[in-house]
C-alpha positions in Angstrom: 168.7 275.4 164.3 169.3 272.8 166.9 167.9 269.3 166.7 168.0 266.8 169.4 169.6 263.4 168.7 166.2 261.8 169.7 164.4 264.0 167.1 166.9 263.1 164.3 166.9 259.4 165.2 163.1 259.3 165.1 163.0 260.9 161.7 165.7 258.6 160.3 164.1 255.5 161.8 160.7 256.2 160.4 161.9 257.1 156.9 161.5 254.3 154.3 161.2 256.3 151.1 163.2 259.4 150.2 162.9 261.7 147.1 166.4 263.2 146.6 165.9 266.5 144.7 169.0 267.5 142.8 170.7 264.1 142.8 173.6 263.7 140.4 174.5 260.7 138.3 178.2 261.5 139.0 179.5 259.1 141.7 181.9 261.7 143.1 179.1 264.3 143.9 177.8 264.4 147.4 174.2 264.0 146.3 175.1 260.7 144.6 176.9 259.2 147.5 174.3 260.3 150.1 171.5 258.8 148.0 173.6 255.6 147.4 174.3 255.4 151.2 170.6 255.7 152.1 169.7 253.1 149.5 172.3 250.7 151.0 170.6 251.2 154.4 167.3 249.8 152.9 165.7 253.1 152.2 164.0 253.4 148.8 165.6 256.4 147.0 163.6 258.2 144.3 166.0 260.4 142.3 164.7 263.8 141.1 166.6 265.9 138.6 165.2 267.3 135.4 168.6 267.3 133.7 168.7 263.5 134.0 165.0 262.6 133.8 164.3 259.2 132.3 167.7 257.7 133.2 168.0 255.0 135.8 169.8 255.5 139.1 169.8 253.0 142.0 167.2 250.9 140.2 164.8 253.8 140.0 163.9 256.1 137.0 165.0 259.6 137.6 162.0 261.9 137.7 162.1 265.5 136.5 159.8 266.8 139.2 158.2 265.7 142.5 154.8 265.8 140.8 155.8 262.7 138.8 156.1 260.5 141.9 153.1 258.3 142.4 154.3 256.3 145.4 154.2 257.5 149.0 157.3 259.5 150.0 158.3 260.0 153.7 161.1 262.5 153.2 162.3 265.0 150.5 166.1 265.5 150.7 167.0 268.8 149.0 170.4 269.2 147.2 169.6 272.6 145.6 170.5 276.2 146.3 168.4 278.0 149.0 166.6 280.1 146.4 165.2 276.9 144.9 163.8 275.6 148.1 160.4 277.4 148.3 159.3 276.0 145.0 160.4 272.5 145.9 158.6 272.6 149.3 155.4 273.9 147.6 155.6 271.0 145.1 156.2 268.5 147.9 153.3 269.7 149.9 151.0 269.7 146.9 152.0 266.3 145.4 153.3 264.1 148.3 150.4 263.6 150.7 152.3 261.1 152.9 155.3 263.4 153.4 156.6 263.6 156.9 160.0 265.4 156.5 161.7 268.1 154.5 165.4 267.8 154.8 167.8 270.5 153.5 171.4 269.5 153.0 174.4 271.1 154.5 174.6 274.8 153.4 170.9 274.9 152.5 168.5 276.9 154.7 165.3 278.8 153.9 163.2 280.0 156.9 160.1 280.9 154.9 160.0 277.5 153.2 160.6 275.8 156.5 157.7 277.7 158.1 155.4 276.8 155.2 156.1 273.1 155.7 156.0 273.2 159.5 152.6 274.9 159.3 151.4 271.7 157.5 152.8 269.5 160.3 155.9 268.5 158.4 159.2 268.1 160.2 162.0 270.3 158.8 165.7 269.8 159.1 168.0 272.4 157.7 171.8 272.5 157.1 172.3 268.9 157.9 173.1 265.7 156.0 171.1 262.5 156.7 174.1 260.3 155.8 176.3 262.0 158.4 173.5 262.0 161.0 172.7 258.4 160.4 176.3 257.4 160.7 176.7 259.5 163.9 173.6 258.3 165.6 173.7 254.6 164.7 177.4 254.0 165.4 179.0 253.9 162.0 181.3 256.9 162.5 182.7 255.3 165.7 184.0 252.4 163.6 186.2 254.9 161.7 187.6 256.3 164.9 185.4 259.4 165.2 184.1 260.6 168.6 180.3 261.0 168.0 179.1 262.0 171.4 176.7 259.1 171.3 177.2 256.4 173.9 176.5 252.8 172.8 177.7 249.3 173.7 178.3 248.7 170.0 181.8 248.7 168.6 
């Protein structure tokens, strides 16, 4: 799974609303700080986790399932084990008509689910983190002294 920087940049630039499946309310969990980061970048984050449904996180009510979301969603970011991915992708395809991207977090891959989404014209990213890619592609990692491989005039 190799994704060009141009492809990742296009996805991240067009994404305005993300449903984060498996988000935690615990601020030390990766799903929490990734969702928080995306929200701080102006992206609307819709938290999805049946264990926390009805609570509020980042100004949004946590939904139990993707089927409860009524607003248009550009991307579903999956923080669940690979075996849970096919059901999540099926629900996303069924209930989110504006969906453009399925994003599986670092360590999460599922070839069959990816193929199912791609067959419907949905972009799929596997085994990557949108927070890391956003920071790398838009210059934020460089400010921390990391070599990103992306040339820019920004400091």
